[in-house]
C-alpha positions, 0 to 999 in steps of 0.5 A: 442876593436873595434871603435864602442865600444870605442866610446860608452864607451867614450860617456858614460864617458862624460855623467857621467862627465856632470851629476856629474858636473851638480849635484855638481853645484846644490848642491853648489847653494843650500848650498850657498842659505842655507848659505845666509839664515843662515846669514839673520837669524842671522842678524835678531836675534840680537835685539839690538847691545849693548845688552850684552856688559855691565855688571852691577857690582854694588850690 
């Protein structure tokens, strides 16, 4: 393999690695944002902190 072809192959490999890293970073950021939204939604869904903690057994 000549030097030019080797250089092109190396450049393509580096480009693929950089692209994959950028994509993984974006996916990680989106997953983190969705997780934060889920936590916020769960926090808002609790209407009263004592609700459901006591059972009335008198009948």
